[in-house]
VEXDREN-2710 file (C-alpha; in Angstrom, 1 decimal):
% VEXDREN-2710
k/r/px/py/pz
1/MET/-14.2/1.8/22.5
2/SER/-11.4/-0.8/22.5
3/SER/-8.1/0.3/21.0
4/LYS/-8.3/-3.0/18.9
5/ILE/-10.7/-1.5/16.5
6/LEU/-9.8/-4.1/13.8
7/GLU/-10.2/-7.1/16.1
8/GLY/-11.7/-10.0/14.1
9/LYS/-10.7/-8.4/10.8
10/THR/-8.2/-9.9/8.3
11/ALA/-5.9/-7.8/6.2
12/LEU/-3.5/-8.4/3.2
13/VAL/-0.8/-5.8/2.8
14/THR/1.3/-6.2/-0.3
15/GLY/5.0/-5.1/-0.2
16/ALA/4.9/-5.4/3.6
17/SER/8.4/-6.5/4.3
18/ARG/9.9/-3.0/4.5
19/GLY/9.2/0.7/4.2
20/LEU/5.6/1.9/4.0
21/GLY/4.2/-1.6/3.8
22/ARG/6.0/-2.6/7.0
23/ALA/4.6/0.4/8.8
24/ILE/1.1/-0.2/7.5
25/ALA/1.2/-3.9/8.5
26/GLU/2.5/-3.2/11.9
27/ARG/-0.2/-0.5/12.5
28/LEU/-3.0/-2.8/11.3
29/GLY/-1.7/-5.6/13.4
30/GLY/-1.6/-3.3/16.4
31/ASP/-5.2/-2.4/15.8
32/GLY/-6.1/-6.1/16.1
33/ALA/-6.3/-7.3/12.5
34/LEU/-4.7/-10.6/11.5
35/VAL/-2.2/-9.5/8.8
36/ALA/-1.0/-11.3/5.8
37/VAL/2.5/-9.8/5.3
38/HIS/3.3/-10.1/1.6
39/TYR/6.9/-10.1/0.3
40/GLY/8.5/-10.5/-3.0
41/LYS/12.0/-12.0/-2.4
42/ASN/13.1/-11.3/1.2
43/ARG/11.5/-13.8/3.5
44/GLU/13.7/-12.9/6.3
45/ALA/12.5/-9.3/6.3
46/ALA/8.9/-10.5/6.1
47/ASP/9.4/-12.8/9.0
48/THR/10.8/-9.9/11.0
49/VAL/7.7/-7.9/10.4
50/VAL/5.6/-10.9/11.5
51/GLY/7.7/-11.2/14.6
52/GLN/7.2/-7.5/15.4
53/ILE/3.5/-7.7/15.1
54/LYS/3.3/-10.8/17.3
55/ALA/5.6/-9.3/19.9
56/ALA/3.3/-6.3/20.1
57/GLY/0.4/-8.7/20.9
58/GLY/-1.0/-9.0/17.3
59/ASP/-1.0/-11.9/14.8
60/ALA/0.4/-12.2/11.3
61/PHE/1.9/-14.6/8.8
62/ALA/4.0/-14.2/5.6
63/VAL/2.9/-14.9/2.0
64/GLN/5.1/-14.6/-1.1
65/ALA/4.4/-13.5/-4.7
66/GLU/6.0/-11.7/-7.5
67/ILE/3.4/-9.0/-7.9
68/GLY/4.1/-8.4/-11.6
69/SER/3.1/-12.0/-12.4
70/VAL/-0.5/-13.1/-12.6
71/LYS/0.5/-16.8/-12.0
72/SER/2.4/-15.8/-8.9
73/ILE/-0.6/-13.8/-7.7
74/GLU/-2.8/-16.8/-8.2
75/ASP/-0.4/-18.8/-6.1
76/LEU/-0.4/-16.1/-3.4
77/PHE/-4.2/-16.4/-3.0
78/ALA/-4.1/-20.2/-2.9
79/THR/-1.7/-19.9/0.0
80/LEU/-3.7/-17.1/1.6
81/ASP/-6.9/-19.2/1.5
82/LYS/-5.2/-22.1/3.3
83/GLU/-3.6/-19.8/6.0
84/LEU/-6.8/-17.9/6.6
85/THR/-8.9/-21.0/6.8
86/THR/-6.5/-22.6/9.2
87/ARG/-6.5/-19.5/11.5
88/THR/-10.1/-18.2/11.2
89/GLY/-12.2/-21.1/9.6
90/ALA/-12.8/-19.2/6.4
91/ALA/-10.9/-17.6/3.5
92/HIS/-12.3/-14.2/4.1
93/LEU/-10.6/-10.8/3.8
94/ASP/-11.7/-7.5/5.3
95/ILE/-8.9/-5.2/4.2
96/LEU/-6.7/-5.0/1.2
97/VAL/-3.8/-2.6/1.0
98/ASN/-2.2/-2.5/-2.5
99/ASN/1.2/-1.1/-1.4
100/ALA/3.7/-3.1/-3.5
101/GLY/5.5/-1.0/-6.1
102/ILE/8.7/0.0/-7.7
103/ALA/9.9/3.5/-8.2
104/PRO/13.1/3.9/-10.3
105/ASN/14.1/7.5/-10.0
106/ILE/14.9/8.1/-13.7
107/PRO/13.7/10.7/-16.3
108/MET/12.0/9.8/-19.6
109/GLU/15.3/10.0/-21.5
110/GLN/16.8/7.2/-19.5
111/THR/13.7/5.0/-19.4
112/ASP/14.1/2.0/-21.6
113/GLU/11.2/-0.4/-22.7
114/ASP/12.1/-3.0/-20.1
115/THR/12.0/-0.5/-17.3
116/PHE/8.7/0.9/-18.5
117/ASP/7.1/-2.5/-18.8
118/ARG/8.4/-3.6/-15.4
119/LEU/6.9/-0.4/-13.8
120/PHE/3.4/-1.1/-15.3
121/ASP/3.6/-4.8/-14.5
122/VAL/4.2/-4.2/-10.8
123/ASN/2.5/-0.9/-10.2
124/VAL/-0.6/-1.3/-12.3
125/LYS/-1.1/-4.9/-13.4
126/GLY/-0.2/-6.1/-10.0
127/VAL/-2.7/-3.8/-8.3
128/PHE/-5.4/-4.9/-10.8
129/PHE/-5.0/-8.6/-10.5
130/VAL/-4.4/-8.7/-6.8
131/THR/-7.7/-6.8/-6.4
132/LYS/-9.4/-9.0/-9.0
133/HIS/-8.5/-12.1/-6.9
134/ALA/-9.3/-10.4/-3.6
135/ILE/-12.7/-9.0/-4.4
136/GLY/-14.5/-12.3/-4.2
137/ARG/-12.9/-13.0/-0.8
138/LEU/-13.6/-9.5/0.6
139/ARG/-16.5/-9.4/3.0
140/ASP/-19.2/-6.8/2.5
141/GLY/-18.2/-3.6/4.3
142/GLY/-14.6/-4.2/3.5
143/ARG/-11.8/-1.8/2.6
144/ILE/-9.5/-1.4/-0.4
145/ILE/-6.6/1.1/0.0
146/ASN/-4.4/1.7/-3.0
147/ILE/-1.2/3.4/-2.3
148/SER/-0.8/6.2/-4.9
149/SER/1.6/9.1/-5.0
150/GLY/1.6/12.8/-4.9
151/LEU/3.3/12.7/-8.2
152/SER/0.0/11.7/-9.9
153/ARG/-1.3/15.1/-9.0
154/ALA/1.7/17.4/-9.4
155/VAL/5.3/17.1/-10.5
156/GLY/7.0/19.6/-8.3
157/GLY/10.5/19.2/-9.8
158/MET/10.3/15.4/-9.9
159/ASP/11.1/14.2/-13.4
160/ILE/9.9/10.5/-13.3
161/PRO/7.0/10.4/-15.8
162/ALA/6.6/6.7/-16.2
163/TYR/6.3/6.0/-12.5
164/SER/3.9/9.0/-12.2
165/ALA/1.8/7.6/-14.9
166/THR/1.4/4.2/-13.1
167/LYS/0.0/6.0/-10.1
168/GLY/-2.4/8.0/-12.3
169/ALA/-3.7/4.6/-13.5
170/VAL/-4.1/3.5/-9.8
171/ASP/-6.2/6.6/-9.2
172/VAL/-8.5/5.7/-12.1
173/LEU/-8.9/2.1/-10.9
174/THR/-9.7/3.5/-7.4
175/ARG/-12.7/5.4/-8.7
176/GLN/-13.9/2.6/-10.9
177/TRP/-13.8/0.1/-8.1
178/ALA/-15.5/2.5/-5.6
179/VAL/-18.5/2.6/-7.9
180/ALA/-18.4/-1.1/-8.8
181/TYR/-18.4/-2.4/-5.2
182/GLY/-20.0/0.4/-3.3
183/GLY/-23.3/-1.5/-3.2
184/ARG/-21.6/-4.0/-1.0
185/GLY/-20.5/-1.4/1.4
186/ILE/-16.8/-1.7/0.3
187/THR/-14.9/1.5/0.3
188/VAL/-12.1/2.0/-2.1
189/ASN/-9.6/4.9/-1.7
190/ALA/-6.2/6.0/-3.0
191/LEU/-3.7/7.3/-0.4
192/ALA/-1.0/9.4/-1.8
193/PRO/2.2/9.8/0.2
194/GLY/4.6/12.6/-0.5
195/ALA/8.3/12.4/0.2
196/ILE/8.8/9.7/2.9
197/ASP/12.1/8.6/4.4
198/THR/12.2/4.9/3.3
199/ASP/14.8/2.6/1.7
200/MET/13.1/3.2/-1.7
201/ASN/13.8/6.9/-1.4
202/ALA/17.2/6.6/0.2
203/GLY/19.2/7.3/-3.1
204/TRP/17.8/10.8/-3.5
205/LEU/16.4/11.8/-0.2
206/ARG/18.0/10.3/2.8
207/ASP/21.2/12.2/3.9
208/ASN/20.8/14.5/0.9
209/ALA/20.6/18.0/2.2
210/GLU/19.8/19.6/-1.2
211/SER/16.8/17.2/-1.8
212/GLU/15.6/17.6/1.8
213/ALA/15.7/21.4/1.5
214/MET/13.9/21.3/-1.8
215/ILE/11.1/19.1/-0.4
216/LYS/10.7/21.3/2.7
217/SER/10.6/24.5/0.7
218/VAL/7.3/23.4/-1.1
219/GLN/5.8/21.7/1.9
220/ALA/3.5/23.2/4.6
221/LEU/4.7/21.0/7.5
222/LYS/8.4/21.5/6.8
223/ARG/9.6/18.0/7.6
224/ILE/10.3/14.8/5.8
225/GLY/7.5/12.2/6.2
226/LYS/8.0/9.0/8.1
227/ALA/6.6/5.6/7.2
228/GLU/4.5/5.7/10.4
229/ASP/2.8/8.8/9.1
230/ILE/1.4/6.7/6.2
231/GLY/0.6/3.7/8.5
232/ASP/-1.6/6.0/10.6
233/ALA/-3.4/7.3/7.6
234/VAL/-4.1/3.8/6.3
235/ALA/-5.4/2.8/9.7
236/PHE/-8.1/5.5/9.4
237/LEU/-9.1/4.3/5.9
238/ALA/-9.1/0.7/7.1
239/GLY/-11.3/1.4/10.2
240/PRO/-14.9/2.0/10.9
241/ASP/-14.6/5.8/11.0
242/SER/-14.0/6.0/7.3
243/ARG/-17.2/4.3/6.3
244/TRP/-18.5/7.3/4.4
245/VAL/-15.2/8.0/2.5
246/THR/-14.9/6.3/-0.9
247/GLY/-13.6/6.9/-4.4
248/GLN/-11.2/9.5/-3.0
249/TYR/-7.6/10.5/-3.7
250/ILE/-6.3/11.4/-0.2
251/GLU/-2.9/13.0/0.0
252/ALA/-0.7/12.4/3.0
253/SER/2.2/14.6/2.1
254/GLY/2.6/17.2/4.8
255/GLY/0.9/19.8/2.5
256/TRP/3.1/19.4/-0.6
257/LEU/2.6/22.1/-3.3
258/ILE/-0.7/23.4/-2.0
END
């Protein structure tokens, strides 16, 4: 079998200009998909990801939206339709990865209303309305992969309940959509990373010996995860070998709290 298992497929990865999203976009591009690299504010970072995908022999383009805004999501899909039609002749998607999210590392006592609302706008409303707009464009046999979190299953010393609740909502949507669109052969799964060394986690994890030791102490594989670990797991769920896997919460955490 060719290594380009996603050749001829199109993918939209939200929050793809850095961190997990970048690793996911680059892996899908490497597997042959035409990748729409979504970004919120940093066009330069998104263009860098597009350039990396093209330099590796793939194809990609950047699209912008504020994921917490329904109007901005509508504009994203108008742009996406034009770009896909220009490149492929039709505004069809095969893979949607709902990765964009925010994760302020604050306990309930420090969570104000604006922060709470922003969390749910981006992490839940954004996932809902991106998927709502994508589903009519998604071809039968397509893939939806929602990035969840190990925190929707277990706390393990992490006191960020509002963020954890948003990922619990994503898990529920995953199961609902798996049933709703299974008749079209569309699989819908939630992939839950554990502690991953990304910019989002830099404040509490990177170069923090105490946090690193705490994570390793409750983890089977005894190392901090890399963004590429998640990109590889998404590649499985996006590819043909995952055709009989749907409605699942799949943890990619190195065996956290098992």
